[in-house]
C-alpha positions, -999 to 999 in steps of 0.1 A, spaced: -1 0 -1 16 34 -11 7 70 -11 12 89 -45 32 122 -39 27 154 -56 53 146 -81 38 111 -90 66 90 -70 50 65 -48 58 64 -11 48 32 10 24 39 38 44 18 62 79 25 68 106 17 94 125 44 114 160 41 122 164 65 149 182 53 182 188 19 166 220 4 179 247 5 152 255 -32 158 218 -43 157 211 -24 124 222 -52 98 200 -79 112 172 -56 117 172 -40 82 176 -76 66 147 -90 90 126 -59 80 128 -66 43 119 -102 45 88 -93 63 79 -69 35 97 -33 44 106 -12 19 103 23 32 132 33 54 136 66 73 170 80 82 185 112 90 225 122 90 218 133 129 210 93 137 247 89 133 240 54 115 239 60 79 271 41 70 256 9 89 221 12 71 241 16 40 260 -18 46 228 -35 53 212 -23 23 241 -31 0 241 -65 13 204 -70 7 208 -55 -28 238 -77 -37 221 -110 -23 189 -99 -48 170 -99 -15 156 -67 -30 160 -46 -56 169 -5 -57 137 5 -76 114 -16 -49 130 4 -18 121 39 -6 149 56 11 145 90 31 173 107 49 174 142 62 195 174 60 208 184 97 202 218 111 242 226 110 243 218 72 218 244 58 245 265 45 259 232 28 230 212 14 247 196 -18 277 187 1 256 172 31 234 152 7 264 138 -13 280 128 24 245 108 32 243 92 0 279 80 2 272 63 37 242 50 23 260 36 -6 233 51 -30 234 69 -61 200 87 -55 176 95 -24 140 88 -30 131 116 -4 155 143 14 141 163 41 150 195 61 152 177 95 138 210 114 132 244 102 163 261 119 199 266 108 224 264 134 262 270 135 280 250 110 303 222 126 314 203 96 293 184 68 279 153 82 292 160 117 255 168 128 267 186 161 244 210 179 268 237 190 256 252 221 268 287 234 284 293 270 249 294 286 241 261 270 215 275 246 214 263 209 238 285 184 211 296 158 226 308 126 204 338 117 219 346 83 207 317 67 169 319 56 147 286 50 140 299 14 178 297 8 180 262 20 149 252 -2 167 266 -32 197 246 -26 171 215 -22 158 220 -56 189 219 -69 195 184 -57 164 174 -78 177 188 -110 210 172 -103 191 140 -103 206 132 -68 171 134 -51 139 123 -66 115 141 -38 123 169 -15 103 178 16 102 193 51 99 179 86 88 198 120 71 226 102 40 242 114 15 259 91 30 293 91 63 277 76 45 252 53 28 280 37 56 297 33 74 271 17 45 265 -7 47 303 -16 85 303 -24 89 271 -39 92 261 -75 94 222 -66 66 219 -41 74 202 -6 63 164 -14 63 155 26 60 172 58 74 143 84 60 156 116 53 140 154 14 130 151 -1 104 171 -36 98 192 -22 119 219 -10 147 195 -33 145 167 -27 182 150 -57 179 127 -53 211 113 -19 206 101 -24 177 87 -53 187 70 -36 219 58 -9 197 43 -31 174 26 -52 202 11 -24 212 -6 -10 182 -20 16 177 6 17 143 22 20 139 60 42 111 74 41 105 113 73 101 127 68 90 165 35 77 154 31 56 187 40 86 208 74 73 214 66 47 237 89 38 266 117 57 248 102 89 251 86 82 282 123 75 293 140 105 277 116 131 280 92 121 308 63 120 284 31 102 286 25 72 262 -9 65 244 -2 31 245 -15 31 280 -49 46 270 -80 28 282 -99 38 252 -71 24 228 -69 -9 249 -104 -15 246 -103 -8 208 -75 -34 206 -97 -62 224 -124 -53 201 -104 -58 168 -81 -86 185 -52 -65 176 -25 -49 198 -28 -13 208 2 -4 186 -15 -19 158 -47 1 163 -26 32 162 -7 27 134 -41 17 113 -56 50 129 -28 70 112 -32 51 77 -69 58 79 -61 94 83 -43 91 48 -6 95 67 25 74 61 36 58 94 73 52 103 72 34 138 107 21 150 116 -11 167 146 -29 177 126 -64 183 117 -87 152 86 -93 166 74 -58 170 87 -52 132 62 -81 123 35 -70 144 39 -32 134 34 -43 96 4 -60 100 -21 -35 100 -34 -38 66 -58 -66 71 -85 -47 91 -104 -15 91 -114 9 121 -149 18 121 -158 55 116 -173 56 151 -139 41 163 -119 67 146 -142 94 160 -132 77 196 -97 82 189 -101 118 181 -116 124 215 -87 112 235 -65 138 220 -42 159 243 -22 180 221 6 164 239 41 167 223 62 137 234 97 147 213 112 175 232 145 184 216 147 214 243 163 190 267 192 190 247 193 226 231 184 248 261 155 265 243 124 258 234 120 260 194 83 255 195 77 285 222 
C-alpha cells in the first residue's frame, strides 16, 4: 500500500524508522524487515547510523533480496548543514551507498552554527543554548534542496517539523513543492489542522513518533505514552489486535504514512500487519476524542531552548 506524492512517485505507507537503533543491531534488523515486507526506510544524518544502514542495504541488494527500485529511502539534512546542502546530501549518499535518494527532508526549520559536513553537532553557547544561525533563510535552504532534484541526486524533497505558518511560506516560495511534511503526530498529538492543511495543498504527511515514542520517549522526555490509554486498549480487544496496531491503523486511515521504530523482530512483524483490518468510523471518532495536544519529542532538553515556544 502506497501514497502517491505530488510529483507522481509512490511512497510505501508503512516504513521503518532507524532513530536510536544500535549500530551493531542494524544489519540484522534491516535484513529482517525487508524479509517481512518493509521497503520504506527513514534515516537521518543526525541519527549517526547512515553508514551501517548503507552496509545493510548494500548487502540486501547484492544478494538479490530486494531491488533498488523497490526501496524508498529517506534521509534528512541536519540543522548545522543548511549552508552546505549539496555537500551534506552527497555525504549521506556516500554513507548510504546509494546513487540517489527517494526523499530528502529538511530535518528542522532552523539553521545552526556549521560544525562540519555530516558531523551533525548541535553547537551550544556558554550558557548551554543552541547557537542559531540567523544569516541563512529557509528559502535559501529550499533553493539548494531544489538544486538536488535538478542534479538527479534526489527524487523528492520535503520538510519536517514545519508548522502551518512555515509550510505555507514554503509553498509560496517553492518552485519544486514539498512532497512531504514529516511531523510528530499520534492519538495524543493529533494536529488535525496541520495534517489537513498539508493534505489540502498536496503535501503528504508522514507521522514520525506514530506510537507517541512509547517507552523510549517516556524515559528520555518524561512524556505520556498513548499505548497505555484505556480507550485504545478497549479497541485493541475489540479488533483482536495490539494497541500499537490500532494506533498505526488509525494513522493510515488519516491518509498519513507511518514510520514506527523497533529493535525487536517480533515488533517489526506486528507493526507491519496493519493492512488486514479497518477501524469503523465511530472508532476513528472515539480516538479523535482522546487528543491531548501532547508533544512527546522535546529537543529543548538538549538544546537549552524551546523552538516550539
